[in-house]
C-alpha positions in Angstrom: 7.5 -8.3 -5.8 10.7 -6.3 -5.7 10.3 -3.9 -2.8 12.4 -0.8 -2.5 12.1 0.2 1.1 10.7 3.7 1.5 11.3 4.4 5.2 14.4 6.5 5.2 12.7 9.6 4.1 13.2 13.2 5.1 9.5 13.7 5.8 9.8 11.5 8.9 10.5 13.5 12.0 12.7 10.7 13.3 14.8 10.8 10.2 15.1 14.5 10.4 16.3 14.3 14.0 18.7 11.5 13.3 20.2 13.4 10.4 20.5 16.5 12.4 22.6 14.8 15.1 24.4 12.5 12.6 23.1 9.3 14.3 24.5 6.7 11.9 23.2 3.9 14.1 19.6 5.0 13.5 20.0 4.8 9.8 22.0 1.5 9.9 19.3 -0.1 12.0 16.4 1.2 9.9 18.1 -0.1 6.7 18.8 -3.5 8.2 15.3 -3.9 9.6 13.8 -3.0 6.2 15.9 -5.7 4.5 15.0 -8.2 7.1 11.3 -7.4 6.5 11.7 -8.1 2.8 13.1 -5.0 1.1 15.4 -5.9 -1.8 16.7 -2.3 -2.1 16.7 0.7 0.2 15.7 4.2 -0.8 17.5 7.1 0.9 15.7 10.4 0.6 17.4 13.2 2.5 16.0 16.1 0.4 18.3 18.3 -1.7 20.8 19.1 1.2 22.0 22.2 -0.6 24.3 23.3 2.2 25.8 20.1 3.5 25.6 17.6 0.7 29.3 17.2 0.3 29.6 15.8 3.8 26.1 14.2 4.3 25.8 12.0 1.2 29.1 10.1 1.5 28.6 9.8 5.3 25.1 8.2 5.1 25.7 5.9 2.1 28.9 4.6 3.6 27.2 3.9 6.9 24.2 2.1 5.4 26.3 0.1 2.9 28.4 -1.1 5.8 25.4 -3.1 7.1 23.4 -4.2 4.1 24.4 -5.6 0.7 21.2 -4.6 -1.3 21.1 -1.8 -3.8 20.8 1.7 -2.4 18.5 4.2 -4.1 19.8 7.8 -4.2 16.7 9.9 -3.8 17.5 13.6 -4.2 17.3 16.4 -6.7 20.8 17.5 -6.0 23.1 16.5 -8.9 26.2 16.9 -6.8 24.7 14.9 -4.0 23.9 12.1 -6.4 27.4 11.9 -7.7 28.9 12.1 -4.2 26.7 9.1 -3.2 27.6 7.2 -6.5 31.3 7.7 -5.7 30.8 6.2 -2.2 28.8 3.1 -3.1 30.9 0.0 -3.7 28.6 -3.1 -3.3 25.4 -3.6 -5.2 24.5 -1.6 -8.4 22.9 1.7 -7.1 19.7 3.3 -8.3 19.3 7.0 -9.1 15.9 8.2 -8.0 15.1 9.9 -10.3 15.0 11.8 -13.6 12.1 13.3 -15.4 11.7 14.4 -19.0 12.6 18.0 -17.9 15.5 19.2 -20.0 18.2 19.7 -17.4 17.6 16.4 -15.6 17.3 14.4 -18.7 20.6 15.9 -20.0 22.6 15.2 -16.8 21.2 12.1 -15.0 21.6 9.6 -17.8 25.3 10.6 -18.1 25.8 10.1 -14.4 24.1 6.8 -14.5 26.2 5.5 -17.4 29.4 6.8 -15.8 28.8 5.0 -12.5 26.9 2.0 -13.8 23.7 2.9 -11.9 20.1 2.1 -12.6 17.7 5.0 -13.0 14.1 5.6 -12.2 12.6 7.7 -15.0 9.4 9.6 -14.1 6.8 10.2 -16.8 6.7 13.9 -16.1 7.8 16.8 -18.3 8.2 20.5 -17.9 4.4 20.9 -17.9 3.9 18.4 -15.1 2.2 15.0 -14.9 -0.4 14.2 -17.5 -3.6 12.5 -16.5 -4.0 10.1 -19.5 -2.2 6.8 -19.6 -1.3 7.4 -23.2 0.3 10.7 -22.5 2.5 9.2 -19.8 3.5 6.4 -22.0 4.4 8.9 -24.7 6.8 10.7 -22.3 8.5 7.3 -21.7 8.8 6.3 -25.4 9.4 9.7 -26.9 11.6 11.4 -24.3 12.9 9.2 -21.5 13.9 5.9 -23.3 15.3 7.6 -26.5 17.6 9.8 -24.3 19.1 6.7 -22.7 19.4 4.9 -26.0 21.2 8.0 -27.4 24.1 7.6 -25.0 24.2 3.8 -25.3 22.8 3.1 -21.8 21.3 -0.3 -21.3 17.5 0.1 -21.4 17.2 -2.9 -19.0 18.8 -0.7 -16.4 16.1 1.9 -16.8 13.1 1.8 -14.5 10.0 3.7 -15.6 7.7 5.2 -12.9 4.4 6.3 -14.4 3.7 8.2 -11.1 1.0 7.3 -8.6 -1.0 10.2 -7.4 -3.3 10.4 -4.4 -6.9 9.3 -4.6 -7.6 12.4 -2.4 -7.6 15.2 -4.9 -6.2 13.4 -8.0 -8.7 10.6 -8.2 -9.0 10.6 -12.0 -5.3 9.7 -12.2 -5.7 6.4 -10.4 -7.3 4.2 -13.1 -5.1 5.9 -15.7 -2.0 4.8 -13.8 -3.2 1.2 -13.9 -3.5 1.3 -17.7 -0.1 3.0 -18.0 1.5 0.1 -16.1 -0.3 -2.4 -18.3 0.9 -0.8 -21.5 4.4 0.2 -20.7 5.5 -3.4 -20.6 4.9 -3.6 -24.3 6.0 -0.1 -25.3 9.7 -0.9 -26.0 11.9 -3.8 -26.8 13.6 -4.7 -24.5 11.1 -3.4 -22.0 12.4 -1.3 -19.1 11.3 -2.3 -15.6 8.3 -0.5 -14.2 8.0 0.7 -10.6 5.6 2.9 -8.6 5.6 4.7 -5.3 2.6 2.7 -3.9 1.9 4.7 -0.8 1.5 7.9 -2.8 -2.0 6.7 -3.7 -3.1 7.4 -0.1 -1.2 10.6 0.5 -3.5 13.2 2.3 -5.8 10.4 3.4 -6.4 10.0 7.2 -3.7 7.7 8.6 -6.2 4.9 9.6 -7.5 4.7 6.0 -4.2 4.6 4.2 -3.2 0.9 4.4 -6.5 -0.5 2.9 -6.3 1.9 -0.1 -2.6 0.9 -0.6 -3.4 -2.8 -0.5 -6.4 -2.7 -2.9 -4.4 -0.6 -5.4 -1.6 -3.0 -5.1 -3.8 -5.9 -6.0 -5.0 -4.0 -9.1 -1.5 -3.1 -10.1 -0.2 -6.7 -9.6 -3.1 -7.7 -11.9 -1.6 -5.7 -14.8 1.9 -7.0 -14.1 3.6 -4.7 -11.6 6.7 -6.4 -10.1 8.5 -3.6 -8.5 7.5 -0.7 -6.1 8.8 1.7 -3.5 6.8 0.8 -0.5 6.9 0.1 3.3 8.3 -3.4 3.8 7.0 -3.3 7.4 3.4 -3.4 6.3 2.6 -7.1 7.0 -0.9 -6.9 5.5 0.4 -5.4 2.3 3.0 -8.3 2.2 0.2 -10.8 2.7 -1.6 -9.4 -0.3 1.6 -9.9 -2.3 1.9 -13.5 -1.0 -1.8 -14.3 -1.8 -1.6 -13.0 -5.4 1.9 -14.5 -6.2 1.0 -17.9 -4.7 -2.7 -17.9 -5.9 -3.8 -18.6 -2.4 -7.6 -18.7 -2.3 -7.9 -20.3 1.1 -9.6 -17.3 2.7 -12.6 -15.3 1.6 -10.7 -12.0 1.6 -7.8 -13.7 -0.3 -10.2 -14.9 -3.0 -11.5 -11.3 -3.3 -8.0 -9.9 -3.7 -7.3 -12.6 -6.4 -10.5 -11.7 -8.1 -9.5 -8.0 -8.1 -6.1 -8.9 -9.7 -7.6 -11.2 -12.2 -10.4 -8.9 -13.3 -8.0 -6.0 -13.6 -5.7 -8.2 -15.7 -8.6 -9.0 -18.0 -9.6 -5.3 -18.4 -12.7 -6.1 -16.4 -14.1 -4.6 -13.2 -15.1 -6.2 -9.9 -18.8 -6.7 -9.6 -21.0 -6.3 -6.5 -21.9 -10.0 -7.1 -18.3 -10.9 -6.4 -18.6 -9.6 -2.9 -20.0 -11.2 0.2 -22.0 -8.2 1.6 -22.3 -9.9 5.0 -18.5 -9.6 5.4 -17.5 -6.0 6.5 -14.0 -6.5 5.3 -15.1 -7.4 1.8 -17.5 -4.5 1.7 -14.7 -2.1 2.6 -12.5 -3.6 -0.2 -15.4 -3.2 -2.6 -15.9 0.5 -1.7 -12.1 1.0 -2.0 -12.2 -0.5 -5.6 -14.9 2.0 -6.5 -13.0 5.1 -5.4 -9.8 3.8 -7.1 -11.6 3.3 -10.4 -13.1 6.8 -10.0 -16.6 5.4 -9.9 -17.5 7.0 -6.6 -16.1 10.3 -5.5 -13.5 10.0 -2.8 -14.2 11.4 0.7 -12.4 10.7 3.9 -15.6 9.0 5.2 -16.1 6.9 2.1 -16.2 3.6 4.0 -19.1 4.7 6.1 -21.2 5.9 3.2 
């Protein structure tokens, strides 16, 4: 699994404070620790920075690149900020995060990516927003995103399609559709673009204590349909253990066997059965209940595990 570390994000109060005082050591340390924890790229989300982009983007990308050699992901809606960062990066091939199928972004981002030899994350979202159905998201990729990059002779293998994970809390019907979008996108174009998701988005607005389990179970399902890249928290050791279990086919524990069964059944277009679960094991029961909400079989509530 190729993990793009998500932890340098403007929603974090620590990141906000470090940015305010221009604490380069904070960002350098956080980038290094993510790479040491297994991240193969580092996402840097500072928001649009409309007033100070000209100073901030070169400053932070130069600082972080001085201590890590992995690709840096430029996560902003500011076109000028993106280019300022691209001009600064000199080591690994950078990633622009992101473009959508909205006209202005689709006009400008591919050109920037080609000019600076950057990869691009393309979101399956148009002017009308994010469609629910897997087929509609795939259509955005194959009818709008990929053709635009082909039009300017940009290598499709440098394009990363993100079919957009949405939260189980409030957007539950999107969750099973995203799984099918990941399954199908791998065969929607030749050569196929890479596919990535923002894993932790599935548990946005969920109480903090409930988020990791939802992320892990969804990850097992997505790995079952072939997901090999994601923006996620590399510090989540239990998440990383699920990755190890599935990649190594390690069935030496009861919970590991269950995660493998989730991946295998999802791969086959099948669903986990209650007969697959040891109901005397509370951990397995919680995983079973989480599968049910992610498949939209049971309505999500914050108290779903106690029901």
